[in-house]
N, C-alpha and C positions, 0 to 999 in steps of 0.2 A: 461459521457461516451465518450471514445476516439474512433476514427475511424482511423484505420491504413491500409496503402497501402503497399503491398509487390510486388516486382519485382522478378520473379522466373525463374530459368533455370532448365531443367531436361532432362535426357536421358530417353525417354519413352519406350525403348525397352522391358523392363520387367514389364511394367504396362498395366492394362486393360483400359487405358485412364485416362483423368483428373477426370471425374465425379465419386463421391462416388456411389458405387453399393450396392443394397440390398443384404442381406444374401442369398446365393444360397442354395436351399434345396438339390440339387444334389451333390454339392461340400462340403456342410456342413461348409463352411467358407466364409468370405468376399473375393471378388477379390481385388487384390492389385491395388489401384488407387492413383494418386498424391494428390488429394484433401483429401482423407482419411489419408494419411501419414502426410500431413502438419497439419491437424486438430488434429491428435493424438499428434504430436510434440508440438503444441501450448498448448494443454491441459496439457502436462507434465510440460512445462515451467511456464505457468500461473496458474496452479492449478484449472482448471475447464473446462467445455465443451466450445469449440469454433467452430463456424460455419463460413466458409469463402465463398466468392463469387468470382468466376473466370471470367476473361474477355472472355475466349474461352474454349469450351469443346472439347479439342483435343481427337482424337480417340486412340485406342490401338496402341502402337508402334510409335506414333507421338511424336516429341520432342518439346522443347521450349527453346529459348534464352531469350525471354522477356515476358513471361506470367505475367499477373497482377492479383492480388486478393486483396480483402479488408475484414476486419473483425472488429467487435466492442468489446471493452473490458473496464472494470473498473480498470484494473490493472495499478498501478502507477509504471511503470518500465521504465528505460532509454532505448531509442531505441538501443543504442550501445550494451547494455547488452542483450537485447532481441534478437538482430541479432546474437550475438555470441553464446548465449545459444541455440537458435533455430537450427543453423547450426551444433551445437554440438550433437544434438540428431536425426537429420534427416539422412536418409540413404545416402550413397555416391552418388547416382544418382539423388539427388535433392539438390539444393542450393538456398537459398534466397539471392539475390544479393543486395537488399536494402530494407529499411523500412522507410516510411515517414508518418507523421501525416497529415491527410487531413480533409476537412470539413465534418461535420456530415452527410450530404446528398450525399456524394460521393458514387457511385456504380460502381465497376470495370467493370461490364458487360454492364449496360445500359448507362453509361456516355462515353463509348469509341466512339471516332469520326472516327477512322481509325485503321484497323488491317493490318499488313503486314506479309505475309507468304513467305518463301523461300523453294523451292524444289531443292534438289541436286541430280544429276545423275553422276555416274562414268561409263566410257566405258571400264575400265580395272578392272578386278576382284581384290579385295583387302581384305585381312584378317582384316586389321585395320579399313577401311572405311565402311565395310559392315553394321555396326550398324547405320550409319548416312548418307547413300546415297542409292539411288535405282540403282542397277547394271543392265545395258542394253548394250549388246555388239553390238551396231549398229553404223553406220556412219551417224550421224544425219544431216539433212538439216535445219540449224537454220533459214535461210531466210524464208522457208515455215512455220516454227513454229512461227516466229515473225509476219508473215502475219496473222496468226490465232490470235495471242495475240492482234494485233491491232483491230480485229473485236469485241473483248469483252470490249474494253474501253468505258466508259460512263455508262449510266443507261439502264439496260436491265433486262428482265425476264430470270432467270437462271434455269428454271424448267428442262432443258435438262441435267443439271449438279448438280442435287440434289437427294438424296435418296428418293424413292417413298413415304416412310412413314414419311418423315420429317415433324414435327409439327410446321408449321409456316403459318401465315395468307397470307403472300405475299412472292413470290420468286424473287422480284425485288431487285437488288443490283446495286450500283454504283462503277464501277472499276476505280480507280484513276491511277493505274500504272500496266502494265503487260508486261514483256519482258524476253527473254531468253538471256543468256550470255554463252560464252565458255572460259574456262581457261584450256588449255591442254586437259587432259582426263576427266575433270570435266565440266558439264553443270549446270547452275544455272537458275532457273525460279523464278523471283520475282513478286509478285502480291499483290497489296494493294487495299482495298475497305472499304466502310463504314460498311459492314456486309458480312458474309459468311454463306452459307447454309451447312447442314450436308454433309460431304464428297465432297464439291464443288471443292476445290483446287485439290484433288487427281483425281477427274473425269475429270477436265479440263486438268490437266497435262497428265493423261493417254491417253486421246484422241489426244492431241498434240504430244505425243510420237509416236503414230501410223502415224501421219502426217510426222513427222521427219524421220521415218524409211522407208517411202514410201508405207506402207500398205494402207494408205488413202491419199486423196488429200486435198488441201485447200478448194476446192469446197465441199468435203464431210464434212469438219468441219462446214462450213456454213449451210449445210443441217441439220446436227445434232443440231446445235445451234438454228436454226429457228424452228425446230420441236417441241421444248419444251417437248420432250419425252426422259426421262432418259434411256429408253431401247435402244435408238439409239446411246448412248455414248459408248465409249470404256471402257474396264475394268479399275478400279481405279489404279493409280500409286501406287507403293509399299510404305507402311507407313514409312519405315525406312528413306526415303529421305526427309520427310516433317518436317519443323520447324515453329512454331509460333515465328516470329522474333521480332516483336515490336508492341506495342499498343499505340495509341496516344489519348490524352485527352486535353480538353481546360483548365482544372483546373491546378493550380500551387500550390504545397504545400507551406505553410507559411515558412518564413526564419527560419533557425536554428531548423527545425523539421524533418530533414532527416538524415539518416545514411546509408552509403554505406559500403559493405564488402570489405576489402582490402586483403582478403585471396588469 
C-alpha cells in the first residue's frame, strides 16, 4: 500500500468549503466541495474509490495556495503520470501542485506542525481582485492592528475567536507569527500557528479590521481576547480574502519519490 501526499491550490469562491458534505435533502444533490472533487478525480484516474485526508478544513469561499492532503492506494502508477492525469480531469479552480510518496504512517492533518494563513485586503474596489481579497474602503491604522497582533503571539486560549459550536477539547493554540503589512492599496495579514480553530483567522482579522478603522481601540481588542467569549468578537472578515498558504511537517519524502507540476 502506497501513501501519497498532495500539495493543492484552489480558488474556493464557488465551493462549499474543503470538507465533503452529505447529500442535502432540500437541494437533492451534493454540495460542491474541494475534497469531493479531488476524490472523484482520483477515482476516475485510479479506477476505484479513494478517500483523502486534508490538513485544514477551509470554509466556503476560502482559498488555498498550499493545502496538503494524503491518501492510500495500491495502484502502481508513476507519480508524473498521476499528476498529469489528475490535473487533466480536475476542474479549472483546483490544481494539484505536487505529489510525493511518504511513509505509511504520514497523516496530513495530524502530522502538521505549523499552518500559515494569509488574509488579503484591498482598499480600492477591483473587479479582478474581488474573488481573492476582502474589500474594505477604510484608511487603516496598521500600527494599532500590529499592536493587537503582538498580543496574540505565544500560547493562549482562543475561545474568543472560535465558533461557539466548534467541536474541540481545547481552544489553546500557539501563535508563532502574526503581523500586518501594507503594499499600496493592499493589506496582508500573515498568521502561523500549531493549530487553528473553526473560523479563528477570520474572527481575529475581522476584529482587527475594526481596530484599524477606528471603530474599536487596542484596549477593546484586549478586552475581547481576555473575555474568552466569541460573542464579544467582531463579525468575521470576508471569506474571499483568506488563503491557507502553507503547511509544515517534520517528515521529508524519500529521494526520487516526488513530482512537481511544471504547468
